[in-house]
C-alpha positions as CSV (number, residue, x, y, z in Angstrom):
1,M,22.6,-38.6,32.3
2,G,19.9,-37.3,29.8
3,R,19.4,-34.2,31.8
4,N,23.2,-33.6,31.9
5,R,23.6,-33.7,28.3
6,T,20.6,-31.3,27.6
7,T,21.8,-28.9,30.1
8,S,25.3,-28.8,28.6
9,R,23.9,-28.1,25.1
10,R,21.5,-25.6,26.2
11,W,24.4,-23.7,28.3
12,S,26.5,-22.9,25.2
13,R,23.9,-20.9,23.5
14,A,21.3,-19.7,26.2
15,T,23.8,-18.6,28.9
16,L,26.1,-16.8,26.5
17,A,23.3,-14.9,24.8
18,A,22.1,-13.8,28.3
19,T,25.6,-12.3,29.2
20,P,24.8,-8.7,30.4
21,L,28.1,-7.3,29.1
22,S,28.5,-5.8,25.9
23,L,30.8,-7.8,23.8
24,A,33.4,-4.7,23.6
25,V,33.6,-4.6,27.3
26,A,33.6,-8.5,27.6
27,V,36.6,-8.8,25.3
28,A,38.2,-5.6,27.0
29,V,37.9,-7.3,30.5
30,L,38.7,-11.0,29.3
31,L,41.8,-10.2,27.4
32,T,44.1,-8.3,29.8
33,P,47.5,-8.4,28.3
34,A,50.4,-9.7,30.6
35,T,53.1,-7.7,31.4
36,A,56.1,-8.4,29.3
37,G,59.4,-10.0,30.9
38,A,62.7,-8.9,30.9
39,A,65.7,-10.7,29.1
40,P,66.9,-13.5,31.0
41,G,70.4,-12.9,32.3
42,S,71.2,-16.6,33.3
43,A,69.9,-20.3,33.1
44,A,68.0,-19.8,36.5
45,D,66.4,-16.5,35.4
46,A,65.3,-18.0,31.9
47,A,63.8,-20.7,33.6
48,R,61.9,-18.8,36.0
49,L,60.7,-16.4,33.1
50,V,59.7,-19.4,30.9
51,A,57.6,-20.9,33.8
52,E,56.0,-17.5,34.3
53,T,55.4,-16.9,30.4
54,S,53.9,-20.2,30.2
55,K,51.4,-19.2,32.9
56,Q,50.8,-15.9,31.0
57,V,50.2,-17.5,27.8
58,A,47.8,-20.4,29.2
59,T,45.8,-17.6,31.0
60,L,45.6,-15.5,28.0
61,D,44.9,-18.6,25.5
62,E,41.8,-19.4,27.6
63,Q,40.6,-15.8,27.8
64,V,40.9,-15.8,24.0
65,H,38.9,-19.1,24.0
66,E,36.2,-17.4,26.2
67,A,36.1,-14.3,24.1
68,E,35.3,-16.5,21.2
69,L,32.5,-17.9,22.6
70,T,31.3,-14.3,23.5
71,V,31.8,-13.3,19.9
72,A,30.0,-16.2,18.6
73,A,26.9,-15.5,21.0
74,Q,26.9,-11.7,19.8
75,Q,27.1,-12.9,16.0
76,Q,24.0,-15.2,16.7
77,A,22.1,-12.1,18.4
78,A,23.1,-10.1,15.2
79,A,21.7,-12.9,13.0
80,D,18.4,-13.3,15.2
81,A,18.0,-9.4,15.0
82,G,18.0,-9.3,11.3
83,A,15.6,-12.3,11.1
84,R,13.3,-10.2,13.2
85,A,13.8,-7.4,11.0
86,S,13.0,-9.4,7.8
87,Q,9.7,-10.9,9.8
88,A,8.6,-7.3,10.7
89,A,9.1,-6.1,7.1
90,A,7.1,-8.9,5.7
91,V,4.2,-8.2,8.1
92,L,4.5,-4.4,7.0
93,A,4.1,-5.6,3.5
94,G,1.3,-7.8,4.2
95,Y,-0.7,-4.6,5.1
96,G,-0.4,-3.2,1.4
97,P,-3.6,-4.5,-0.1
98,Q,-5.6,-3.4,2.9
99,L,-4.4,0.1,2.6
100,A,-4.9,0.0,-1.1
101,A,-8.5,-0.9,-0.6
102,I,-9.1,1.9,2.2
103,A,-7.6,4.4,-0.4
104,Q,-9.9,3.3,-3.1
105,T,-12.9,3.6,-0.7
106,A,-12.0,6.9,0.8
107,G,-13.3,9.2,-2.1
108,T,-17.0,7.7,-1.2
109,S,-16.8,8.1,2.5
110,Q,-15.2,11.1,3.5
111,S,-18.3,13.2,4.4
112,R,-21.0,12.5,6.7
113,M,-22.8,15.5,5.0
114,A,-22.7,13.5,1.9
115,A,-24.3,10.6,3.4
116,F,-27.0,12.8,4.7
117,L,-27.9,14.5,1.6
118,T,-28.0,11.3,-0.4
119,S,-30.1,9.3,2.0
120,E,-33.9,8.8,1.4
121,S,-34.7,8.5,5.1
122,A,-33.7,8.9,8.5
123,A,-32.8,4.8,8.6
124,D,-30.6,5.3,5.7
125,V,-28.8,8.2,7.4
126,V,-28.1,6.1,10.4
127,Q,-27.0,3.1,8.6
128,Q,-24.7,5.0,6.2
129,M,-23.4,7.0,9.2
130,T,-22.6,3.7,11.0
131,T,-21.0,2.1,8.2
132,L,-18.7,5.2,7.9
133,D,-17.9,5.2,11.6
134,L,-16.8,1.5,11.0
135,I,-14.5,2.2,8.2
136,A,-13.1,4.9,10.2
137,A,-12.4,2.8,13.2
138,H,-11.0,0.0,11.1
139,T,-8.9,2.6,8.9
140,E,-7.3,4.1,12.3
141,G,-6.8,0.6,13.8
142,L,-5.1,-0.7,10.6
143,L,-3.1,2.3,10.4
144,A,-1.8,2.1,14.1
145,E,-0.8,-1.6,13.4
146,V,1.1,-0.6,10.3
147,S,2.9,2.1,12.4
148,I,3.7,-0.3,15.0
149,A,4.9,-3.0,12.6
150,Q,7.1,-0.3,10.8
151,R,8.8,0.7,14.1
152,T,9.4,-2.8,15.0
153,A,11.0,-3.5,11.5
154,E,13.2,-0.3,12.0
155,Q,14.1,-1.2,15.7
156,A,15.0,-4.8,14.8
157,R,17.1,-3.6,11.9
158,A,18.8,-1.0,14.0
159,D,19.6,-4.0,16.5
160,A,20.9,-6.2,13.9
161,D,23.2,-3.6,12.5
162,A,24.6,-2.5,16.1
163,A,25.2,-6.2,17.2
164,A,26.9,-6.8,13.7
165,A,28.9,-3.9,14.2
166,Q,30.1,-4.7,17.8
167,A,30.8,-8.3,16.8
168,T,33.2,-7.0,13.9
169,A,34.8,-4.8,16.2
170,S,35.4,-7.2,19.0
171,L,36.8,-9.8,16.5
172,A,39.3,-7.2,15.3
173,E,40.4,-6.8,19.0
174,L,40.3,-10.5,19.3
175,E,42.7,-10.8,16.2
176,R,45.1,-8.2,18.0
177,Q,45.3,-10.2,21.0
178,R,45.9,-13.4,19.1
179,A,49.1,-11.7,17.6
180,E,50.1,-10.8,21.1
181,V,49.7,-14.4,22.2
182,L,51.8,-15.7,19.2
183,Q,54.6,-13.2,20.1
184,R,54.6,-14.2,23.6
185,R,54.8,-18.1,22.5
186,Q,57.8,-17.3,20.2
187,Q,59.6,-15.5,23.3
188,Y,58.6,-18.6,25.5
189,E,60.1,-20.9,22.9
190,S,63.2,-18.9,22.3
191,D,64.0,-18.8,26.1
192,Y,63.2,-22.4,26.4
193,A,65.6,-23.5,23.5
194,R,68.5,-21.7,25.2
195,L,68.0,-24.2,28.4
196,S,70.0,-27.4,28.7
197,A,68.2,-30.5,28.7
198,D,68.2,-30.8,32.2
199,E,67.0,-27.3,32.6
200,Q,64.2,-27.8,29.8
201,A,62.9,-31.0,31.8
202,A,63.0,-29.1,35.1
203,V,60.9,-26.3,33.5
204,R,58.6,-29.2,32.0
205,T,58.0,-30.5,35.3
206,A,57.3,-27.0,37.1
207,V,54.9,-26.0,34.3
208,A,53.2,-29.3,33.7
209,G,53.9,-31.6,36.5
210,P,55.7,-34.9,36.5
211,T,55.0,-37.4,33.7
212,L,53.1,-40.3,35.3
213,T,51.5,-43.4,33.9
214,A,48.0,-44.8,34.0
215,D,46.6,-48.1,33.3
216,V,43.8,-47.3,30.9
217,D,41.7,-50.5,31.3
218,A,42.3,-50.1,35.2
219,V,41.1,-46.5,35.0
220,V,38.1,-47.2,32.8
221,A,37.1,-50.1,35.1
222,A,37.2,-48.1,38.2
223,A,35.0,-45.5,36.6
224,P,31.5,-44.6,38.6
225,S,29.7,-45.3,35.3
226,G,30.1,-46.8,31.7
227,D,29.6,-43.1,30.2
228,V,32.5,-41.9,32.6
229,G,34.6,-44.7,31.5
230,A,34.1,-43.7,28.0
231,V,35.0,-40.2,28.7
232,L,38.2,-41.4,30.5
233,E,39.1,-43.9,27.5
234,A,38.5,-41.0,25.0
235,A,41.0,-38.8,26.8
236,L,43.8,-41.3,27.8
237,A,43.9,-42.4,24.1
238,Q,45.2,-39.1,23.1
239,V,48.4,-39.4,25.7
240,G,51.5,-38.3,23.5
241,D,49.5,-36.1,21.2
242,P,51.0,-32.7,20.9
243,Y,49.5,-29.7,22.4
244,V,48.1,-27.3,19.6
245,W,46.6,-24.1,20.6
246,G,42.8,-24.1,20.0
247,G,43.2,-27.7,19.0
248,T,40.2,-30.0,19.7
249,G,41.4,-33.0,17.8
250,P,41.9,-35.5,16.4
251,D,45.7,-34.9,16.5
252,G,46.3,-32.1,18.6
253,F,44.6,-30.5,21.7
254,D,44.8,-27.5,24.1
255,C,43.6,-28.2,27.6
256,S,39.8,-27.2,27.2
257,G,39.8,-28.9,23.5
258,L,41.0,-32.2,25.3
259,T,38.3,-32.2,27.8
260,S,35.7,-31.0,25.3
261,H,36.8,-34.0,23.1
262,A,36.7,-36.6,25.8
263,Y,33.0,-35.8,26.9
264,A,31.8,-35.5,23.2
265,A,32.6,-39.2,23.2
266,V,29.2,-39.5,25.3
267,G,27.4,-36.8,23.5
268,V,28.0,-34.2,26.1
269,S,29.0,-30.6,24.6
270,L,31.4,-28.6,26.6
271,P,32.2,-25.1,25.6
272,H,36.1,-24.6,24.4
273,S,37.4,-22.7,27.6
274,S,38.3,-23.8,30.9
275,R,36.7,-20.8,32.4
276,A,33.6,-21.5,31.0
277,Q,33.9,-25.3,31.8
278,S,34.3,-24.2,35.5
279,R,30.9,-23.2,35.6
280,M,29.4,-26.4,34.2
281,G,28.1,-29.3,36.2
282,T,28.2,-29.4,40.0
283,A,31.2,-28.5,42.3
284,V,33.2,-31.2,44.0
285,S,35.5,-30.7,47.0
286,R,39.0,-32.3,46.7
287,S,38.3,-35.0,49.1
288,E,35.3,-36.1,47.0
289,L,37.1,-36.3,43.4
290,Q,36.0,-39.1,41.3
291,P,37.4,-40.5,37.9
292,G,35.8,-38.1,35.2
293,D,35.6,-35.0,37.5
294,L,37.2,-31.5,35.6
295,V,39.9,-30.1,37.8
296,F,40.7,-26.5,37.3
297,F,43.6,-24.4,37.8
298,G,44.3,-20.8,38.2
299,N,44.2,-17.9,41.0
300,P,42.7,-15.7,40.8
301,V,41.5,-16.3,37.3
302,I,41.1,-19.9,35.7
303,Y,43.4,-20.8,33.0
304,H,43.7,-24.4,32.9
305,V,41.6,-27.7,33.1
306,G,42.4,-31.6,33.4
307,L,40.4,-34.6,33.7
308,Y,40.7,-36.4,36.9
309,V,41.6,-40.2,36.3
310,G,41.9,-41.2,39.9
311,G,44.8,-41.8,42.4
312,G,45.5,-38.1,42.7
313,K,46.2,-38.2,38.7
314,M,44.9,-36.2,35.8
315,V,45.2,-36.2,32.1
316,H,45.7,-32.9,30.6
317,A,47.3,-30.9,27.7
318,R,49.4,-28.2,29.0
319,E,51.6,-26.2,26.8
320,T,53.5,-25.9,23.3
321,G,56.4,-28.6,23.4
322,M,54.6,-30.6,26.0
323,P,52.2,-33.3,24.6
324,V,49.0,-34.7,26.3
325,A,50.2,-36.3,29.4
326,V,49.0,-38.0,32.8
327,T,50.5,-36.2,35.7
328,T,49.7,-35.1,39.4
329,V,46.8,-32.7,40.3
330,D,49.3,-31.1,42.7
331,I,50.8,-28.8,40.0
332,G,49.7,-25.8,42.0
333,D,47.1,-23.0,41.5
334,Y,44.6,-25.7,42.1
335,A,41.3,-24.2,42.0
336,G,38.4,-26.6,42.3
337,A,36.5,-29.5,40.4
338,R,33.3,-29.9,38.6
339,R,31.3,-33.2,37.9
340,I,29.6,-33.1,34.6
341,L,28.1,-36.6,34.8
């Protein structure tokens, strides 16, 4: 248990910081806009378009979450580079007194000939010239160190400025994508509102699966460990709470926000992204699912995550207008599972 918690906490910063893609490229890849659908011509068309748009919105939502993690990592990189620049500048400033001392002694140590002319013996000449050599060597070495420190400071500052500029540009792109998400969601809600109650129920089932029940006490009792039981209890306590895009609780959740909230109950930090969470823990086959495993959906791109509660069921937060609920894992697009604890 201790090893898993440490690994989970370290992942969110170390793995993201090591991402080889530049942030601008990463955001461009992650945030591919979905194709706009045509206006529905019938209730059946509306239902189909609503279901399609729901999947598109869920996909884009999770891509935005992963991009936010990348932006946060890039901002941290900028802050780290700035700190290195300040440190290098401080090192450079520390050489000031030594450089001043060398400048003051330079007038009396410029000439080996002067040493020869003022010496009373051969031994004095050797001694003075040896001293001059030492001063010259020290001066040369010190100036080399100063030069390195100065270049280090300049490079670190340039890195900081570049990282900050990249993060700023990517955040602007992220905001543009968010506006697109909101526009798509408005279209989704408009189409959905035109459906009859029975049609809306059919769409909810198609998108989020049938609404089922789960005995919380029985689920917790069947958990493979006390920590997993606490995770399941934390998730099931949210059943009925509204779906909120970007929500991590306590009163509203999206899919990865719900699973993050549940695992936080036992001190495990999960990134707020279904795609990022799909790289956590260890892979589990469908036949080996245990309560507490994360189950993922999306082909070819992960866009949804739920928490397996046993008996072929999961608890999840699916989409606007659909509260946190228990349903079957057989909702289509099943992509795999990961065991965190």
